[in-house]
C-alpha positions in Angstrom: -4.1 -10.0 -21.3 -2.2 -6.9 -22.5 1.5 -6.0 -22.0 2.7 -2.6 -21.1 6.2 -1.1 -20.5 6.0 0.1 -16.8 8.2 1.4 -14.1 8.1 -0.7 -10.9 6.2 2.1 -9.3 3.7 2.2 -12.2 3.3 -1.5 -12.0 2.3 -1.2 -8.3 -0.2 1.5 -9.2 -1.7 -0.7 -11.9 -1.8 -3.7 -9.6 -3.6 -1.7 -7.0 -6.2 -0.3 -9.4 -6.8 -3.8 -10.9 -7.2 -5.2 -7.4 -10.1 -2.8 -6.9 -8.8 -0.1 -4.6 -11.2 2.7 -3.6 -8.5 5.0 -2.4 -4.7 5.8 -2.5 -2.9 8.0 -0.1 0.7 9.2 0.0 3.2 11.8 1.0 5.8 12.5 -1.7 9.2 11.0 -1.3 11.5 9.3 -3.8 11.4 6.4 -4.6 7.7 6.1 -3.8 6.4 9.4 -5.3 5.5 7.9 -8.7 3.1 5.3 -7.1 0.4 7.9 -6.3 1.2 9.9 -9.4 0.5 6.8 -11.5 -2.7 6.0 -9.7 -3.9 9.5 -10.5 -2.9 9.2 -14.1 -4.3 5.7 -14.7 -7.7 6.0 -13.0 -10.3 8.7 -12.4 -12.4 6.4 -10.3 -10.0 6.0 -7.4 -9.9 8.6 -4.7 -6.2 9.4 -4.9 -4.8 12.3 -2.9 -1.6 13.7 -1.4 -1.6 13.9 2.4 -0.1 16.4 4.9 2.5 13.8 6.0 3.0 10.0 6.1 1.1 9.6 9.4 -2.0 11.3 7.9 -1.7 9.2 4.7 -1.6 6.0 6.7 -4.5 7.0 8.9 -6.6 8.0 5.8 -5.9 4.6 4.2 -6.7 2.8 7.5 -10.0 4.7 7.8 -11.0 3.6 4.3 -10.1 0.0 5.1 -12.2 0.1 8.3 -15.3 0.9 6.3 -14.6 -1.9 3.8 -12.8 -0.2 1.0 -9.4 -1.4 -0.4 -6.8 1.2 0.2 -3.1 1.7 -0.9 -0.8 3.9 1.1 2.7 4.7 -0.2 5.8 6.4 1.2 9.6 6.2 1.3 11.5 4.4 4.0 12.2 7.4 6.3 8.5 8.3 5.9 7.5 5.1 7.6 9.1 6.5 10.8 6.6 9.4 10.7 3.8 6.9 10.2 5.0 4.5 13.0 2.1 5.2 15.4 -0.8 4.2 13.1 1.3 1.6 11.4 2.1 -0.3 14.6 -1.5 0.1 15.9 -3.0 -1.2 12.7 -1.1 -4.4 13.1 -3.2 -4.9 16.3 -6.6 -3.4 15.1 -6.4 -5.2 11.8 -8.0 -4.3 8.5 -11.4 -4.8 7.0 -10.9 -3.8 3.3 -7.5 -4.8 2.0 -4.8 -2.4 3.3 -1.4 -2.4 1.5 1.5 -0.2 2.5 4.0 0.3 -0.4 7.4 1.4 1.0 10.2 2.6 -1.2 13.5 1.8 0.4 16.6 3.5 -0.9 19.7 1.3 -0.7 22.8 3.4 -1.6 21.1 6.7 -0.5 20.4 7.9 -4.0 18.0 10.5 -2.8 17.7 10.0 1.0 19.4 11.1 4.2 20.0 7.5 5.3 19.5 3.8 4.5 16.8 1.8 6.3 15.4 -1.6 5.8 11.6 -1.5 6.2 11.4 -5.3 6.5 12.7 -4.9 10.0 9.7 -2.8 10.9 7.3 -5.3 9.3 8.9 -8.0 11.3 8.5 -5.9 14.4 4.8 -5.3 13.7 4.4 -9.0 12.7 2.8 -8.4 9.4 3.5 -10.1 6.0 5.9 -8.5 3.5 5.9 -8.9 -0.3 9.3 -8.1 -1.8 9.1 -8.0 -5.6 12.3 -8.3 -7.7 10.8 -7.5 -11.1 8.2 -5.1 -12.5 6.0 -8.1 -13.2 6.2 -9.2 -9.6 5.4 -5.6 -8.5 2.1 -5.9 -10.4 1.3 -9.5 -9.4 2.3 -9.2 -5.7 0.4 -6.0 -5.3 -2.8 -7.7 -6.3 -2.0 -10.7 -4.1 -1.2 -8.4 -1.2 -4.7 -7.0 -1.2 -6.2 -10.5 -1.2 -4.0 -11.6 1.6 -4.8 -8.5 3.7 -8.5 -9.1 3.4 -8.2 -12.9 4.0 -6.4 -12.4 7.3 -7.7 -9.0 8.3 -4.2 -7.4 8.6 -2.2 -4.7 6.7 0.4 -6.1 4.3 3.7 -4.4 3.3 5.0 -4.2 -0.2 8.7 -3.4 -0.1 10.3 -1.8 -3.1 13.8 -0.4 -3.7 14.9 2.5 -5.9 16.3 0.6 -8.8 13.1 -1.4 -9.1 10.8 1.6 -8.7 12.6 3.6 -11.3 13.4 1.1 -14.1 11.0 -0.2 -16.8 10.1 -3.7 -18.0 7.2 -5.3 -19.9 4.4 -6.2 -17.5 1.5 -8.6 -18.5 -1.7 -7.2 -17.1 -4.7 -9.3 -16.1 -8.4 -8.3 -16.1 -9.3 -6.2 -13.0 -11.4 -7.4 -10.1 -15.0 -6.4 -10.5 -15.6 -3.2 -8.5 -19.0 -2.8 -6.8 -20.6 0.5 -7.5 -20.5 1.3 -3.8 -18.9 -0.1 -0.7 -20.7 -3.2 0.5 -22.4 -2.9 3.8 -20.7 -5.1 6.4 -21.6 -5.6 10.1 -19.6 -3.3 12.3 -17.0 -5.0 14.5 -16.9 -4.8 18.2 -15.7 -1.2 19.1 -13.3 -2.8 21.6 -11.4 -4.3 18.6 -10.3 -0.8 17.7 -9.6 0.5 21.3 -6.0 -0.3 22.1 -6.0 -0.2 25.9 -4.7 -3.0 28.1 -8.1 -4.3 29.2 -8.8 -5.3 25.6 
């Protein structure tokens, strides 16, 4: 076990990498911007890219999850409004590989046009929310969120706030999950599972 001084956003990135993510997707927006930047800085093995907007980022992460890879998608609170269509639909279609949505809420509007509470949207979608209060919890809960997502086949939200994302504290890191060299082949689900029409 090693200890590093990390921002909350950096701790989320390290937790996701150590959880064995295959990809990370984001649209820049404070206080969540540093999450993808940190994934890019900490690992050259993870497919980490900026997306055209939050909706596209969520869909890219969801696609990676559908084929069995663990994926992290990050955005700020107002960006979740842009991603609402795939976000709400993914709560119904579910996830295959662990899918974690890291949302940076901005109480006090330090760098945002309004305040929003993303927990309300998670409640609306009926998905679990992890709400870390320390940088250590950012790391630990990110790893746990991926396990929970895969166990129950649903996306999981990790809700951060500005002060946590942008402050530093010592974080005890654990050995990473073993990453297979390629995605494991899994049987394809019934296509009707992913077709959101009333008959299904």
